[in-house]
gemmi code that builds the backbone of each chain (N, CA, C; Angstrom):
import gemmi

chains = {
    "A": [
        ("ASP", (103.715, 83.477, 96.166), (104.424, 83.902, 94.940), (105.855, 83.351, 95.174)),
        ("ALA", (106.574, 82.746, 94.199), (107.834, 82.197, 94.387), (108.922, 83.211, 94.368)),
        ("GLY", (108.677, 84.553, 93.900), (109.726, 85.628, 93.889), (110.405, 85.541, 92.569)),
        ("VAL", (111.434, 86.344, 92.322), (112.184, 86.296, 91.238), (113.135, 85.037, 91.302)),
        ("ILE", (113.077, 84.201, 90.152), (113.859, 83.059, 90.035), (115.109, 83.099, 89.090)),
        ("GLN", (116.331, 82.856, 89.680), (117.406, 82.960, 88.713), (118.179, 81.629, 88.707)),
        ("SER", (118.649, 81.309, 87.525), (119.451, 80.020, 87.283), (120.556, 80.184, 86.471)),
        ("PRO", (121.647, 79.517, 86.601), (121.909, 78.727, 87.804), (122.346, 79.588, 88.968)),
        ("ARG", (122.489, 79.001, 90.211), (123.025, 79.736, 91.361), (124.423, 79.927, 91.185)),
        ("HIS", (125.093, 78.978, 90.754), (126.568, 79.146, 90.529), (126.976, 78.561, 89.221)),
        ("GLU", (128.081, 79.284, 88.526), (128.438, 78.968, 87.224), (129.865, 79.186, 87.238)),
        ("VAL", (130.595, 78.064, 86.921), (132.023, 78.101, 86.675), (132.373, 77.636, 85.351)),
        ("THR", (133.133, 78.519, 84.471), (133.384, 78.273, 83.212), (134.789, 78.709, 82.893)),
        ("GLU", (135.138, 78.338, 81.674), (136.603, 78.579, 81.203), (136.505, 79.776, 80.241)),
        ("MET", (137.541, 80.660, 80.337), (137.557, 81.861, 79.542), (137.401, 81.376, 78.095)),
        ("GLY", (136.496, 82.272, 77.337), (136.204, 81.942, 75.999), (134.868, 81.321, 75.726)),
        ("GLN", (134.249, 80.712, 76.828), (133.126, 79.876, 76.791), (131.884, 80.889, 76.740)),
        ("GLU", (130.906, 80.457, 76.170), (129.498, 81.194, 76.300), (128.863, 80.850, 77.656)),
        ("VAL", (128.311, 81.957, 78.227), (127.561, 81.825, 79.521), (126.288, 82.418, 79.362)),
        ("THR", (125.235, 81.616, 79.752), (123.838, 82.193, 79.654), (123.212, 82.062, 81.061)),
        ("LEU", (122.820, 83.265, 81.638), (122.102, 83.364, 82.911), (120.658, 83.587, 82.525)),
        ("ARG", (119.804, 82.965, 83.489), (118.405, 83.052, 83.235), (117.633, 83.717, 84.379)),
        ("CYS", (116.491, 84.266, 84.156), (115.752, 84.969, 85.055), (114.169, 84.888, 84.830)),
        ("LYS", (113.428, 84.462, 85.855), (112.018, 84.474, 85.674), (111.465, 85.543, 86.748)),
        ("PRO", (110.826, 86.654, 86.241), (110.487, 87.660, 87.142), (109.175, 87.275, 87.806)),
        ("ILE", (108.742, 88.114, 88.805), (107.467, 87.811, 89.416), (106.334, 88.061, 88.438)),
        ("SER", (105.375, 87.170, 88.470), (104.299, 87.270, 87.494), (103.621, 88.650, 87.672)),
        ("GLY", (103.310, 89.287, 86.565), (102.631, 90.548, 86.465), (103.497, 91.837, 86.631)),
        ("HIS", (104.764, 91.605, 87.008), (105.800, 92.634, 87.064), (106.081, 93.092, 85.604)),
        ("ASP", (106.090, 94.488, 85.363), (106.243, 95.003, 83.985), (107.780, 95.424, 83.849)),
        ("TYR", (108.598, 95.520, 84.864), (110.002, 96.036, 84.742), (110.864, 94.733, 85.135)),
        ("LEU", (111.997, 94.524, 84.468), (112.956, 93.747, 84.756), (114.368, 94.340, 84.672)),
        ("PHE", (115.182, 94.010, 85.597), (116.577, 94.711, 85.585), (117.566, 93.634, 85.740)),
        ("TRP", (118.757, 93.808, 85.145), (119.925, 92.933, 85.344), (120.944, 93.820, 85.942)),
        ("TYR", (121.537, 93.324, 87.071), (122.585, 94.035, 87.872), (123.769, 93.172, 87.963)),
        ("ARG", (124.951, 93.725, 88.123), (126.148, 92.914, 88.485), (126.767, 93.591, 89.661)),
        ("GLN", (127.177, 92.786, 90.487), (127.993, 93.124, 91.742), (129.300, 92.555, 91.880)),
        ("THR", (130.326, 93.548, 91.954), (131.678, 93.093, 92.156), (132.206, 93.809, 93.436)),
        ("MET", (133.236, 93.360, 94.010), (133.916, 93.827, 95.182), (134.420, 95.294, 94.806)),
        ("MET", (134.958, 95.379, 93.747), (135.561, 96.823, 93.360), (134.498, 97.819, 92.911)),
        ("ARG", (133.495, 97.446, 92.322), (132.488, 98.399, 91.632), (131.070, 98.367, 92.449)),
        ("GLY", (130.896, 97.422, 93.211), (129.707, 97.283, 93.950), (128.550, 96.753, 92.986)),
        ("LEU", (127.295, 97.355, 93.107), (126.151, 97.025, 92.268), (126.087, 98.015, 91.234)),
        ("GLU", (125.884, 97.558, 90.021), (125.817, 98.272, 88.790), (124.580, 97.649, 87.975)),
        ("LEU", (123.781, 98.640, 87.349), (122.814, 98.304, 86.576), (123.374, 98.042, 85.131)),
        ("LEU", (123.011, 96.844, 84.652), (123.527, 96.573, 83.172), (122.489, 96.888, 82.121)),
        ("ILE", (121.263, 96.526, 82.334), (120.145, 96.839, 81.452), (118.887, 96.615, 82.057)),
        ("TYR", (117.821, 97.362, 81.564), (116.443, 97.001, 82.067), (115.470, 97.019, 81.014)),
        ("PHE", (114.358, 96.327, 81.244), (113.322, 96.078, 80.232), (112.036, 96.629, 80.838)),
        ("ASN", (111.141, 97.062, 80.036), (109.825, 97.539, 80.296), (108.776, 96.808, 79.403)),
        ("ASN", (107.969, 95.992, 79.904), (107.087, 95.254, 79.115), (107.766, 94.544, 77.892)),
        ("ASN", (108.917, 93.987, 78.273), (109.734, 93.091, 77.434), (110.548, 93.854, 76.490)),
        ("VAL", (110.570, 95.183, 76.550), (111.395, 95.940, 75.546), (112.507, 96.558, 76.240)),
        ("PRO", (113.670, 96.410, 75.836), (114.867, 96.911, 76.344), (114.803, 98.571, 76.429)),
        ("ILE", (114.957, 99.179, 77.532), (114.817, 100.500, 77.610), (116.289, 101.167, 77.661)),
        ("ASP", (117.071, 100.666, 78.519), (118.456, 101.346, 78.694), (119.389, 100.244, 78.815)),
        ("ASP", (120.282, 100.154, 78.018), (121.350, 99.078, 78.052), (122.780, 99.798, 78.131)),
        ("SER", (122.775, 101.010, 78.686), (123.991, 101.730, 78.682), (125.055, 101.227, 79.668)),
        ("GLY", (124.563, 100.436, 80.635), (125.394, 99.832, 81.526), (125.994, 98.466, 81.093)),
        ("MET", (125.607, 98.002, 79.915), (126.201, 96.638, 79.336), (127.639, 97.122, 79.006)),
        ("PRO", (128.658, 96.385, 79.581), (129.982, 96.643, 79.450), (130.562, 96.604, 78.071)),
        ("GLU", (130.223, 95.721, 77.210), (130.670, 95.792, 75.869), (129.772, 94.698, 75.053)),
        ("ASP", (130.322, 94.594, 73.720), (129.406, 93.758, 72.873), (129.538, 92.283, 73.281)),
        ("ARG", (130.316, 91.952, 74.103), (130.126, 90.479, 74.492), (129.008, 90.172, 75.285)),
        ("PHE", (128.340, 91.216, 75.913), (127.162, 90.992, 76.622), (125.932, 91.294, 75.992)),
        ("SER", (124.982, 90.357, 76.095), (123.592, 90.651, 75.428), (122.603, 90.118, 76.243)),
        ("ALA", (121.468, 90.822, 76.260), (120.218, 90.342, 77.026), (119.050, 90.474, 76.191)),
        ("LYS", (118.065, 89.456, 76.579), (116.891, 89.384, 75.801), (115.700, 89.178, 76.657)),
        ("MET", (114.551, 89.498, 76.397), (113.392, 89.201, 77.154), (112.249, 88.681, 76.117)),
        ("PRO", (112.169, 87.437, 75.612), (111.320, 87.091, 74.720), (109.904, 87.126, 75.118)),
        ("ASN", (109.573, 87.060, 76.348), (108.215, 87.144, 76.862), (108.261, 87.694, 78.265)),
        ("ALA", (107.026, 87.982, 78.836), (106.916, 88.445, 80.168), (107.523, 87.740, 81.400)),
        ("SER", (107.677, 86.405, 81.103), (108.166, 85.520, 82.179), (109.508, 84.960, 82.062)),
        ("PHE", (110.288, 85.621, 81.103), (111.533, 84.977, 81.041), (112.622, 85.974, 80.373)),
        ("SER", (113.860, 85.992, 80.956), (114.846, 86.837, 80.313), (116.231, 86.104, 80.414)),
        ("THR", (117.050, 86.400, 79.545), (118.443, 85.846, 79.590), (119.556, 86.948, 79.426)),
        ("LEU", (120.575, 86.620, 80.054), (121.782, 87.447, 79.945), (122.908, 86.702, 79.414)),
        ("LYS", (123.383, 86.927, 78.387), (124.450, 86.056, 77.613), (125.797, 86.815, 77.636)),
        ("ILE", (126.789, 86.078, 77.927), (128.202, 86.552, 77.749), (129.023, 85.651, 76.724)),
        ("GLN", (129.285, 86.189, 75.694), (130.091, 85.450, 74.622), (131.093, 86.229, 74.061)),
        ("PRO", (132.444, 85.947, 73.966), (132.988, 84.935, 74.913), (133.197, 85.481, 76.387)),
        ("SER", (133.210, 84.711, 77.288), (133.412, 85.143, 78.693), (134.939, 85.330, 78.906)),
        ("GLU", (135.260, 86.276, 79.854), (136.612, 86.525, 80.321), (136.630, 86.706, 81.892)),
        ("PRO", (137.904, 86.344, 82.352), (137.940, 86.256, 83.849), (137.422, 87.560, 84.583)),
        ("ARG", (137.567, 88.688, 84.013), (136.929, 90.039, 84.587), (135.510, 90.035, 84.655)),
        ("ASP", (134.706, 89.014, 83.979), (133.302, 88.910, 84.072), (132.892, 88.230, 85.334)),
        ("SER", (133.785, 87.677, 86.001), (133.464, 87.083, 87.350), (132.907, 88.002, 88.370)),
        ("ALA", (131.704, 87.723, 88.819), (130.875, 88.682, 89.465), (129.583, 87.934, 89.961)),
        ("VAL", (128.801, 88.513, 90.712), (127.423, 87.963, 91.086), (126.562, 88.863, 90.194)),
        ("TYR", (125.655, 88.135, 89.392), (124.662, 88.844, 88.466), (123.274, 88.664, 89.170)),
        ("PHE", (122.690, 89.794, 89.339), (121.328, 89.778, 90.082), (120.182, 90.279, 88.997)),
        ("CYS", (119.066, 89.573, 89.030), (118.051, 89.926, 88.261), (116.958, 90.559, 89.335)),
        ("ALA", (116.227, 91.453, 88.915), (115.158, 92.088, 89.821), (114.079, 92.465, 88.872)),
        ("SER", (112.849, 92.411, 89.533), (111.666, 92.925, 88.782), (110.942, 93.773, 89.808)),
        ("SER", (109.939, 94.601, 89.070), (108.912, 95.610, 89.838), (107.862, 95.754, 88.966)),
        ("LEU", (106.823, 96.271, 89.829), (105.637, 96.668, 89.081), (105.428, 98.181, 89.238)),
        ("ARG", (105.427, 98.889, 88.250), (105.405, 100.339, 88.278), (104.119, 100.941, 88.431)),
        ("ARG", (103.503, 100.920, 89.638), (102.216, 101.594, 89.873), (102.605, 103.120, 90.013)),
        ("SER", (103.596, 103.504, 90.512), (104.075, 104.804, 90.661), (105.456, 104.978, 90.680)),
        ("TYR", (106.111, 106.084, 91.009), (107.556, 106.040, 91.082), (108.017, 105.197, 92.258)),
        ("ASN", (107.167, 104.980, 93.173), (107.503, 104.291, 94.389), (107.177, 102.812, 94.317)),
        ("SER", (107.716, 102.181, 93.487), (107.586, 100.659, 93.498), (108.739, 99.964, 93.850)),
        ("PRO", (108.678, 98.978, 94.874), (109.950, 98.327, 95.323), (110.443, 97.342, 94.250)),
        ("LEU", (111.774, 97.151, 94.451), (112.382, 96.172, 93.661), (112.366, 94.760, 94.337)),
        ("HIS", (112.241, 93.699, 93.623), (112.276, 92.327, 94.190), (113.464, 91.612, 93.496)),
        ("PHE", (114.470, 91.246, 94.159), (115.551, 90.643, 93.720), (115.548, 89.171, 93.825)),
        ("GLY", (116.157, 88.555, 92.715), (116.471, 87.217, 92.750), (117.633, 86.905, 93.636)),
        ("ASN", (117.969, 85.598, 93.867), (119.063, 85.217, 94.751), (120.481, 85.372, 94.028)),
        ("GLY", (120.539, 85.628, 92.907), (121.746, 85.986, 92.108), (122.399, 84.748, 91.561)),
        ("THR", (123.214, 84.977, 90.517), (124.079, 83.832, 89.954), (125.565, 84.222, 90.223)),
        ("ARG", (126.320, 83.375, 90.834), (127.649, 83.776, 91.038), (128.497, 83.085, 89.833)),
        ("LEU", (128.961, 83.935, 89.000), (129.799, 83.542, 87.831), (131.252, 83.608, 88.084)),
        ("THR", (132.080, 82.528, 87.811), (133.482, 82.454, 87.967), (133.953, 82.019, 86.566)),
        ("VAL", (134.864, 83.002, 86.052), (135.429, 82.536, 84.662), (136.954, 82.456, 84.904)),
        ("THR", (137.322, 81.216, 84.719), (138.854, 80.933, 84.970), (139.692, 80.872, 83.639)),
    ],
    "B": [
        ("LYS", (133.879, 112.244, 92.409), (132.983, 112.057, 93.548), (131.774, 111.068, 93.193)),
        ("ASN", (131.579, 110.084, 94.052), (130.345, 109.207, 93.658), (129.047, 110.037, 93.814)),
        ("GLU", (128.158, 109.741, 93.051), (126.916, 110.262, 93.150), (126.103, 109.994, 94.439)),
        ("VAL", (126.401, 108.840, 94.998), (125.772, 108.229, 96.160), (126.908, 107.863, 97.206)),
        ("GLU", (126.828, 108.621, 98.323), (127.855, 108.322, 99.258), (127.192, 107.894, 100.599)),
        ("GLN", (127.758, 106.694, 101.191), (127.179, 106.253, 102.416), (128.355, 106.415, 103.534)),
        ("SER", (127.697, 106.525, 104.635), (128.591, 106.391, 105.946), (128.044, 105.924, 107.098)),
        ("PRO", (128.652, 105.260, 107.909), (130.121, 104.805, 107.688), (130.182, 103.722, 106.734)),
        ("GLN", (131.394, 103.361, 106.312), (131.496, 102.165, 105.477), (131.430, 100.902, 106.257)),
        ("ASN", (131.861, 100.985, 107.451), (131.741, 99.693, 108.403), (131.348, 100.170, 109.806)),
        ("LEU", (130.498, 99.402, 110.393), (129.906, 99.862, 111.624), (129.795, 98.554, 112.443)),
        ("THR", (130.291, 98.689, 113.688), (130.258, 97.597, 114.681), (129.509, 98.043, 115.871)),
        ("ALA", (128.556, 97.262, 116.354), (127.646, 97.658, 117.449), (127.519, 96.486, 118.429)),
        ("GLN", (127.035, 96.852, 119.642), (126.573, 95.722, 120.622), (125.183, 95.633, 120.559)),
        ("GLU", (124.664, 94.369, 120.848), (123.317, 94.209, 120.753), (122.492, 95.104, 121.611)),
        ("GLY", (121.409, 95.661, 121.098), (120.649, 96.690, 121.702), (120.985, 98.058, 121.358)),
        ("GLU", (121.982, 98.284, 120.728), (122.276, 99.734, 120.416), (121.500, 100.344, 119.329)),
        ("PHE", (121.450, 101.667, 119.329), (120.684, 102.427, 118.298), (121.624, 102.680, 117.129)),
        ("ILE", (121.239, 102.323, 115.869), (122.234, 102.400, 114.885), (121.782, 103.395, 113.836)),
        ("THR", (122.709, 104.119, 113.280), (122.280, 105.123, 112.133), (123.221, 104.861, 110.915)),
        ("ILE", (122.816, 104.737, 109.769), (123.509, 104.811, 108.562), (123.012, 105.938, 107.662)),
        ("ASN", (124.009, 106.601, 107.129), (123.707, 107.754, 106.395), (124.010, 107.638, 104.790)),
        ("CYS", (123.171, 108.434, 104.084), (123.212, 108.229, 102.626), (123.058, 109.822, 102.203)),
        ("SER", (124.130, 110.124, 101.400), (124.013, 111.453, 100.651), (124.125, 111.306, 99.213)),
        ("TYR", (123.404, 112.125, 98.448), (123.383, 111.945, 97.030), (123.361, 113.375, 96.430)),
        ("SER", (123.908, 113.335, 95.022), (124.274, 114.674, 94.602), (123.314, 114.877, 93.290)),
        ("VAL", (122.464, 113.927, 93.017), (121.622, 114.184, 91.709), (120.183, 114.220, 92.217)),
        ("GLY", (119.428, 114.781, 91.257), (117.938, 114.819, 91.456), (117.254, 113.596, 91.312)),
        ("ILE", (116.396, 113.100, 92.272), (115.893, 111.713, 92.254), (114.453, 111.853, 92.436)),
        ("SER", (113.747, 110.688, 92.157), (112.348, 110.522, 92.495), (112.228, 109.562, 93.597)),
        ("ALA", (113.045, 108.846, 93.923), (112.891, 107.825, 95.053), (114.304, 107.371, 95.468)),
        ("LEU", (114.370, 107.068, 96.748), (115.508, 106.533, 97.410), (115.149, 105.075, 97.900)),
        ("HIS", (115.994, 104.136, 97.704), (115.913, 102.823, 98.202), (116.844, 102.487, 99.299)),
        ("TRP", (116.419, 101.733, 100.217), (117.383, 101.170, 101.277), (117.208, 99.515, 101.128)),
        ("LEU", (118.436, 98.931, 100.809), (118.399, 97.474, 100.563), (119.234, 96.845, 101.646)),
        ("GLN", (118.957, 95.636, 101.864), (119.862, 94.821, 102.878), (120.274, 93.694, 102.142)),
        ("GLN", (121.517, 93.332, 102.307), (122.143, 92.132, 101.852), (122.830, 91.331, 102.846)),
        ("HIS", (122.375, 90.179, 103.057), (122.838, 89.247, 104.038), (124.064, 88.487, 103.564)),
        ("PRO", (124.792, 87.879, 104.526), (126.017, 87.207, 104.075), (125.921, 86.140, 102.952)),
        ("GLY", (124.627, 85.595, 102.953), (124.307, 84.526, 101.902), (124.136, 85.155, 100.607)),
        ("GLY", (124.130, 86.469, 100.432), (124.097, 87.106, 99.292), (122.832, 87.735, 98.787)),
        ("GLY", (121.722, 87.200, 99.218), (120.415, 87.758, 98.721), (120.135, 89.251, 99.143)),
        ("ILE", (119.373, 89.901, 98.342), (119.165, 91.293, 98.408), (117.651, 91.469, 98.771)),
        ("VAL", (117.394, 92.288, 99.817), (115.962, 92.490, 100.127), (115.687, 93.980, 100.046)),
        ("SER", (114.678, 94.488, 99.505), (114.340, 95.885, 99.606), (113.677, 96.196, 100.919)),
        ("LEU", (114.266, 97.154, 101.746), (113.669, 97.404, 103.062), (112.689, 98.581, 102.960)),
        ("PHE", (113.051, 99.726, 102.258), (112.321, 100.772, 102.182), (112.402, 101.506, 100.760)),
        ("MET", (111.415, 102.118, 100.250), (111.458, 102.979, 99.071), (110.772, 104.370, 99.532)),
        ("LEU", (111.432, 105.466, 99.541), (110.712, 106.725, 99.893), (111.226, 107.850, 99.131)),
        ("SER", (110.197, 108.782, 98.983), (110.611, 110.040, 98.240), (110.320, 111.156, 99.108)),
        ("SER", (109.855, 111.124, 100.281), (109.675, 112.149, 101.184), (109.578, 111.674, 102.680)),
        ("GLY", (109.853, 112.398, 103.581), (109.283, 112.080, 104.913), (110.017, 110.914, 105.589)),
        ("LYS", (109.155, 110.150, 106.105), (109.735, 109.084, 107.030), (108.915, 107.679, 106.833)),
        ("LYS", (109.511, 106.630, 106.962), (108.832, 105.428, 106.856), (109.289, 104.470, 108.036)),
        ("LYS", (108.455, 103.610, 108.692), (108.893, 102.769, 109.757), (108.435, 101.372, 109.585)),
        ("HIS", (109.263, 100.407, 109.736), (108.780, 98.970, 109.668), (109.475, 98.165, 110.722)),
        ("GLY", (108.742, 97.888, 111.749), (109.480, 97.239, 112.934), (110.427, 98.140, 113.576)),
        ("ARG", (111.674, 97.549, 113.693), (112.691, 98.326, 114.318), (113.474, 99.214, 113.472)),
        ("LEU", (112.996, 99.247, 112.114), (113.698, 100.011, 111.186), (112.864, 101.290, 110.813)),
        ("ILE", (113.698, 102.412, 110.725), (112.999, 103.694, 110.441), (113.915, 104.229, 109.288)),
        ("ALA", (113.313, 104.793, 108.281), (114.034, 105.488, 107.206), (113.500, 106.829, 107.111)),
        ("THR", (114.362, 107.813, 106.889), (114.026, 109.361, 106.636), (114.761, 109.770, 105.591)),
        ("ILE", (114.091, 110.863, 104.819), (114.783, 111.430, 103.850), (114.551, 112.896, 103.868)),
        ("ASN", (115.509, 113.742, 103.482), (115.389, 115.183, 103.404), (115.732, 115.634, 101.999)),
        ("ILE", (114.731, 115.881, 101.200), (114.970, 116.123, 99.681), (115.807, 117.283, 99.540)),
        ("GLN", (115.614, 118.435, 100.321), (116.335, 119.601, 100.163), (117.740, 119.531, 100.489)),
        ("GLU", (118.111, 118.613, 101.521), (119.463, 118.450, 101.838), (120.171, 117.273, 101.069)),
        ("LYS", (119.268, 116.536, 100.245), (119.796, 115.344, 99.597), (120.403, 114.346, 100.482)),
        ("HIS", (119.705, 113.946, 101.539), (120.197, 113.146, 102.597), (119.154, 112.170, 103.004)),
        ("SER", (119.473, 110.926, 103.345), (118.622, 109.905, 103.939), (119.382, 109.237, 105.114)),
        ("SER", (118.636, 108.826, 106.101), (119.159, 107.951, 107.134), (118.325, 106.735, 107.284)),
        ("LEU", (119.034, 105.662, 107.655), (118.482, 104.439, 108.104), (118.804, 104.149, 109.624)),
        ("HIS", (117.745, 104.026, 110.395), (118.020, 103.858, 111.827), (117.486, 102.420, 112.149)),
        ("ILE", (118.302, 101.768, 113.020), (117.784, 100.463, 113.605), (117.747, 100.618, 115.175)),
        ("THR", (116.619, 100.483, 115.681), (116.498, 100.502, 117.176), (116.688, 99.119, 117.647)),
        ("ALA", (117.298, 99.134, 118.926), (117.412, 97.815, 119.680), (118.054, 96.810, 118.723)),
        ("SER", (119.216, 97.079, 118.254), (119.951, 96.194, 117.238), (120.086, 94.759, 117.868)),
        ("HIS", (120.106, 93.899, 116.819), (120.153, 92.409, 117.115), (121.184, 91.802, 116.236)),
        ("PRO", (121.906, 90.787, 116.720), (122.987, 90.179, 115.751), (122.354, 89.793, 114.308)),
        ("ARG", (121.200, 89.438, 114.371), (120.494, 89.076, 113.028), (120.429, 90.318, 112.012)),
        ("ASP", (120.628, 91.473, 112.603), (120.637, 92.735, 111.714), (121.995, 92.868, 110.980)),
        ("SER", (122.978, 91.953, 111.389), (124.340, 91.940, 110.671), (123.971, 91.775, 109.250)),
        ("ALA", (124.533, 92.801, 108.348), (124.323, 92.688, 106.916), (124.952, 93.822, 106.329)),
        ("VAL", (124.886, 93.964, 105.038), (125.405, 95.071, 104.274), (124.187, 95.752, 103.927)),
        ("TYR", (124.101, 97.109, 104.225), (123.068, 97.919, 103.982), (123.347, 98.940, 102.726)),
        ("ILE", (122.519, 98.927, 101.868), (122.893, 99.693, 100.544), (121.775, 100.634, 100.258)),
        ("CYS", (122.223, 101.879, 100.006), (121.417, 102.985, 99.646), (121.477, 103.132, 98.036)),
        ("ALA", (120.360, 103.401, 97.478), (120.271, 103.661, 95.975), (119.312, 104.524, 95.633)),
        ("VAL", (119.662, 105.363, 94.556), (118.727, 106.512, 94.245), (118.140, 106.263, 92.849)),
        ("GLY", (116.989, 106.612, 92.681), (116.445, 106.381, 91.365), (115.759, 107.690, 90.704)),
        ("ALA", (116.003, 107.789, 89.395), (115.380, 108.997, 88.846), (114.012, 108.599, 88.255)),
        ("GLY", (113.272, 109.514, 87.935), (111.881, 109.144, 87.520), (111.774, 109.299, 86.030)),
        ("GLY", (110.467, 109.570, 85.640), (110.212, 109.825, 84.195), (110.870, 108.664, 83.338)),
        ("THR", (111.443, 109.210, 82.132), (111.861, 108.224, 81.303), (113.127, 107.470, 81.835)),
        ("SER", (113.773, 107.814, 82.937), (114.847, 107.250, 83.472), (114.492, 106.343, 84.795)),
        ("TYR", (113.105, 106.037, 84.859), (112.768, 105.147, 85.797), (113.362, 103.783, 85.855)),
        ("GLY", (113.869, 103.358, 86.875), (114.664, 102.137, 86.825), (116.189, 102.185, 86.941)),
        ("LYS", (116.635, 103.326, 86.516), (118.200, 103.531, 86.511), (118.597, 103.904, 87.957)),
        ("LEU", (118.804, 102.863, 88.757), (119.267, 103.079, 90.093), (120.840, 103.266, 90.147)),
        ("THR", (121.197, 104.210, 90.965), (122.675, 104.458, 91.281), (122.831, 103.982, 92.610)),
        ("PHE", (123.821, 103.217, 92.840), (123.980, 102.521, 94.222), (125.237, 103.170, 95.072)),
        ("GLY", (125.027, 103.180, 96.279), (126.043, 103.636, 97.280), (126.958, 102.420, 97.425)),
        ("GLN", (128.065, 102.561, 98.017), (129.037, 101.397, 98.167), (128.704, 100.477, 99.088)),
        ("GLY", (127.676, 100.791, 100.070), (127.275, 99.940, 101.080), (127.942, 100.061, 102.393)),
        ("THR", (127.167, 99.748, 103.423), (127.666, 99.968, 104.933), (127.614, 98.496, 105.453)),
        ("ILE", (128.746, 98.072, 105.957), (128.890, 96.608, 106.537), (128.506, 96.759, 108.007)),
        ("LEU", (127.393, 96.186, 108.532), (127.125, 96.314, 109.877), (127.260, 95.081, 110.528)),
        ("THR", (127.910, 94.952, 111.661), (128.045, 93.829, 112.504), (127.651, 94.145, 113.890)),
        ("VAL", (126.664, 93.347, 114.356), (126.144, 93.529, 115.647), (126.530, 92.366, 116.568)),
        ("HIS", (127.292, 92.575, 117.591), (127.660, 91.547, 118.500), (126.755, 91.281, 119.545)),
        ("PRO", (126.624, 90.063, 119.843), (125.723, 89.741, 121.037), (126.312, 90.242, 122.502)),
    ],
}
model = gemmi.Model(1)
for chain_id, residues in chains.items():
    chain = gemmi.Chain(chain_id)
    for i, (resn, *xyz) in enumerate(residues, 1):
        res = gemmi.Residue()
        res.name, res.seqid = resn, gemmi.SeqId(i, " ")
        for name, pos in zip(("N", "CA", "C"), xyz):
            atom = gemmi.Atom()
            atom.name, atom.element = name, gemmi.Element(name[0])
            atom.pos, atom.b_iso = gemmi.Position(*pos), 0.0
            res.add_atom(atom)
        chain.add_residue(res)
    model.add_chain(chain)
structure = gemmi.Structure()
structure.add_model(model)
structure.setup_entities()
């Protein structure tokens, strides 16, 4: 299994530009999570999906952020327009909920820099 | 007050030492996760537990639900254990997946 695959690994963009982060979860996993990590705030949950349906997006900072999961093998996190304060590492993770005790599998993250 | 508190924030040890990292939480949970993040940035799930104790190699994780406390122990520490260790708690039921993270413990093991 290739694990959770995120792309790109690094993204540098200018303020005001649209940014799209991509994630391919582990095949068969029914939960997908988007997290953001910054020095100031640590890891934070942005949104998560169950069977491609968004369950909780209360962590999405504002309307500039949107996430989709059109099918079980692909999700995107979009920021439009981007701002310097969006600079962070964005992680995608997936899990299979057999019980409450299902481990998370993280991707390698996308390091976003907005100048 | 944060819902998940880790201590210490920074920990330096000599190779071979026994290491303990603590995590206290203030909310009801269904499971507690210990994660490891290496300098390269990748995050690996070490343990997920809701009661008792789990062991994997030189790593041991315990949880006391009544006291809302968990510990991660590393026996015979090695420089390759140097990483950030993150505690996260998750609720169950309809809130499954909503993890709240501690601030992390930076561990450095010197040879």
